[in-house]
C-alpha positions in Angstrom: -183.3 138.4 -59.3 -181.0 138.5 -56.3 -178.6 136.3 -55.3 -178.1 136.8 -51.6 -174.0 135.7 -50.8 -173.7 133.5 -47.4 -172.0 131.3 -45.7 -174.0 129.0 -42.7 -173.7 131.0 -39.4 -173.0 134.1 -41.3 -174.9 137.5 -42.2 -175.3 137.6 -46.1 -172.5 140.0 -47.2 -173.8 141.2 -50.5 -176.9 140.6 -53.1 -175.9 140.1 -56.2 -178.1 140.4 -59.2 -176.6 138.0 -62.3 -178.6 135.9 -64.6 -177.7 132.9 -64.6 -176.4 132.7 -61.3 -172.7 132.2 -61.4 -171.0 129.2 -60.8 -168.8 130.8 -57.5 -168.8 134.4 -56.1 -166.5 135.7 -53.3 -167.8 139.4 -52.8 -166.6 141.9 -50.4 -168.2 145.2 -49.1 -167.8 148.1 -51.5 -167.8 148.8 -54.7 -165.7 149.8 -58.2 -167.6 153.2 -59.3 -167.7 153.6 -63.4 -166.9 156.7 -64.2 -166.4 159.2 -67.0 -162.6 158.7 -66.8 -163.0 154.9 -66.7 -161.3 153.3 -69.5 -161.0 149.9 -71.5 -158.2 147.7 -72.2 -158.1 144.7 -74.3 -155.5 141.8 -74.5 -156.9 139.8 -76.6 -156.5 138.5 -80.7 -157.5 141.6 -83.0 -160.4 140.1 -84.2 -162.1 139.6 -80.9 -160.4 143.0 -79.6 -162.0 145.2 -81.8 -165.5 143.6 -81.9 -165.7 143.7 -77.8 -164.3 147.4 -78.3 -167.7 148.4 -80.9 -169.9 146.2 -78.2 -168.7 148.2 -75.0 -168.8 151.6 -77.2 -172.3 151.2 -77.7 -173.3 149.5 -74.2 -174.7 152.0 -71.1 -170.9 152.1 -69.7 -169.4 154.0 -73.0 -165.8 153.2 -72.1 -163.1 155.3 -73.8 -160.4 153.2 -75.0 -156.9 153.4 -73.4 -153.6 154.2 -75.2 -151.8 152.3 -73.0 -152.2 149.6 -70.2 -154.2 151.5 -67.1 -153.0 151.0 -63.7 -155.8 151.9 -62.2 -159.5 152.9 -62.9 -159.9 150.7 -65.8 -162.1 147.8 -67.3 -159.5 145.2 -68.4 -160.6 142.4 -70.4 -157.7 139.9 -71.2 -157.5 136.4 -73.0 -155.2 134.1 -71.6 -154.2 130.3 -72.0 -154.7 128.8 -68.9 -157.5 129.8 -66.4 -157.6 127.7 -63.2 -160.8 126.8 -61.9 -162.5 127.0 -65.3 -163.0 124.2 -67.9 -165.6 125.6 -70.4 -164.1 127.9 -73.4 -167.1 130.3 -72.6 -166.1 130.4 -68.9 -164.8 133.4 -67.5 -162.9 135.0 -64.2 -164.2 138.7 -62.9 -162.2 140.3 -60.1 -163.1 143.9 -58.9 -161.2 145.7 -56.7 -160.5 149.8 -55.8 -158.3 149.9 -58.9 -161.1 148.5 -61.3 -162.2 145.6 -63.0 -160.5 142.8 -64.8 -162.2 140.0 -66.6 -160.0 136.9 -67.9 -161.0 134.1 -69.9 -159.4 131.7 -72.6 -161.5 132.5 -75.2 -163.5 135.5 -77.1 -166.3 133.9 -76.1 -165.6 134.0 -72.5 -164.5 137.7 -72.9 -168.3 138.1 -73.8 -170.0 136.2 -71.6 -168.1 138.0 -68.7 -168.6 141.4 -70.4 -172.6 140.3 -70.0 -172.1 139.8 -66.0 -170.4 143.3 -65.7 -173.0 144.7 -67.7 -175.5 143.2 -65.3 -173.5 144.2 -62.2 -173.3 147.8 -63.3 -176.2 148.3 -64.2 -177.5 150.1 -61.1 -175.3 152.9 -60.7 -172.3 151.6 -62.7 -171.3 150.1 -59.6 -169.7 147.0 -59.5 -169.4 145.0 -56.3 -165.8 144.3 -54.9 -164.9 140.3 -55.6 -164.3 137.6 -57.7 -166.9 135.5 -59.9 -165.7 132.3 -61.4 -168.3 131.3 -63.8 -168.7 128.9 -66.7 -172.1 127.3 -67.9 -173.8 124.4 -66.6 -175.2 123.2 -70.1 -173.3 123.4 -73.8 -176.9 124.1 -75.1 -178.4 126.9 -74.0 -181.1 128.3 -76.5 -184.9 129.2 -77.5 -186.8 128.7 -80.6 -188.1 131.2 -82.5 -191.4 130.3 -84.7 -190.9 132.6 -88.0 -193.0 130.2 -90.2 -196.2 131.1 -88.7 -195.7 134.2 -86.9 -194.2 137.3 -88.8 -191.4 139.3 -86.9 -189.7 142.1 -88.6 -185.9 142.6 -88.3 -185.5 144.9 -85.5 -187.6 142.2 -83.3 -185.2 139.6 -84.1 -182.5 141.9 -83.4 -183.8 143.0 -79.9 -184.1 139.1 -78.9 -180.5 138.2 -80.1 -179.3 141.1 -77.7 -181.3 140.1 -74.6 -180.4 136.4 -75.0 -176.6 137.3 -75.5 -177.3 139.6 -72.2 -178.6 136.4 -70.3 -176.0 134.2 -72.2 -177.8 132.0 -73.9 -176.0 130.9 -76.9 -178.2 129.0 -79.5 -181.2 131.1 -81.3 -183.0 128.5 -83.1 -185.2 130.0 -85.6 -188.1 127.6 -87.3 -187.8 128.8 -90.7 -190.5 127.1 -92.5 -193.2 124.3 -92.1 -195.4 122.3 -94.2 -197.8 125.0 -94.7 -195.6 127.1 -97.0 -192.1 128.3 -97.1 -190.8 131.2 -95.4 -187.6 132.5 -96.1 -186.0 134.2 -99.4 -182.9 132.0 -101.0 -182.4 133.5 -104.3 -180.6 130.8 -105.7 -184.3 128.7 -105.5 -186.7 131.1 -106.2 -189.3 128.6 -106.7 -189.2 128.0 -102.9 -190.8 131.2 -102.7 -193.0 131.6 -105.7 -194.2 128.0 -105.6 -193.9 126.2 -102.7 -194.7 129.5 -100.6 -198.4 129.4 -101.7 -200.9 126.9 -100.9 -204.3 125.6 -102.3 -206.4 126.1 -98.8 -207.3 129.9 -97.3 -206.2 128.5 -94.0 -203.8 125.9 -92.9 -206.4 123.6 -91.7 -208.5 123.1 -94.9 -205.0 122.6 -97.0 -204.0 119.9 -94.3 -207.6 118.2 -94.8 -207.7 118.7 -98.2 -205.1 118.3 -101.1 -202.2 119.5 -99.7 -200.9 120.7 -102.6 -198.4 123.7 -103.6 -199.0 126.2 -106.2 -197.9 129.1 -108.1 -197.9 132.3 -107.1 -200.7 134.5 -108.1 -202.4 131.4 -109.4 -206.1 131.0 -108.9 -207.0 130.0 -105.4 -203.2 130.5 -104.4 -203.1 131.2 -100.4 -200.1 131.6 -97.6 -198.1 134.5 -97.2 -199.5 137.8 -98.1 -198.6 141.7 -97.3 -195.7 143.6 -96.8 -192.9 141.6 -94.7 -194.9 138.3 -95.1 -191.3 136.6 -97.1 -188.3 136.8 -94.8 -185.6 138.0 -96.8 -182.5 135.7 -96.5 -180.0 138.7 -95.8 -182.3 139.4 -92.4 -180.7 136.6 -90.5 -177.2 137.3 -92.0 -174.6 139.8 -90.0 -173.3 141.9 -91.9 -171.0 145.5 -91.0 -173.7 147.9 -92.3 -176.8 147.0 -90.5 -176.3 144.7 -87.5 -174.7 147.4 -85.5 -175.2 146.1 -81.6 -176.6 143.1 -82.1 -173.9 142.1 -85.0 -171.5 142.3 -82.5 -173.9 140.4 -80.1 -173.0 137.5 -82.8 -169.8 137.7 -83.0 -168.0 134.6 -81.5 -168.6 131.8 -83.7 -168.2 128.4 -84.3 -169.7 127.9 -88.3 -171.3 124.3 -89.0 -175.0 123.8 -88.9 -175.6 127.8 -88.9 -176.2 130.8 -90.7 -175.9 133.8 -88.0 -174.3 132.8 -84.6 -174.8 133.9 -81.0 -171.4 133.8 -79.3 -171.7 130.2 -80.5 -174.4 129.5 -82.6 -177.8 130.1 -84.4 -179.3 127.1 -85.7 -182.2 127.3 -88.7 -184.5 124.8 -89.1 -186.6 123.1 -92.0 -189.4 120.7 -91.3 -186.9 117.8 -92.5 -183.4 119.1 -92.6 -180.9 121.8 -91.4 -179.9 124.9 -93.8 -176.3 124.4 -94.1 -174.6 127.7 -94.7 -171.1 128.6 -93.2 -170.5 132.1 -94.2 -172.8 135.4 -94.6 -172.6 134.2 -98.3 -176.0 131.9 -97.4 -177.8 133.1 -100.3 -175.6 131.4 -102.2 -175.6 128.0 -100.5 
């Protein structure tokens, strides 16, 4: 998708391929070339700084972290108290000049989304067009639902979806964990959810729905439902931790914990038939 920037009566100045289209872009001729000598400098709270460094280290840019503030040939991420023209906590301003690229935002989430724009701009030839992009989301809720109750997915697939969503600045991953036909996530504190409520009396959902609609014990005669390796989703699979999530974990960093288990830059919602599964930390299996 290419956005051609021009005013009435003028020839197009530049083509900008960014999804979603930014709020405002003022581009000039030329581009900053990211190269093996380009360094990364971040001015932000330590937690945000560390996560952004790790995220960019795993990105195609593979930037080295500068020991001191560079004067040129740098990618600079700076968290600021005020940012004119930006009202959202997820907004940012990206400026590209001959000296490098600077992204300013009021929060870690804003810096993270600015990085996504940087990565999209540099996707072809590691070049970042000269100019200024001022951007913030039009909608607070930008999400996708993944139905893992009826369709089973491996952990790697879910991580891939999270990375893709973050790249395009979606901030809500709504995971439909379970449905009337059977419970589909393991919660160790409540074993009956998986050894009873996950098993039905009918071989197919339609037979069960049009029949007695009863759950049965795992292993009992006629028990149907989850079968085969990976049919149940381990609760730990959806909780980011330092050892397993790697790049995907970093894409989940900037969070507001409420009705969530593992957030995208804002939130990840886990849905059940009639309630939201509540958790406030990576100890979701204990909630």
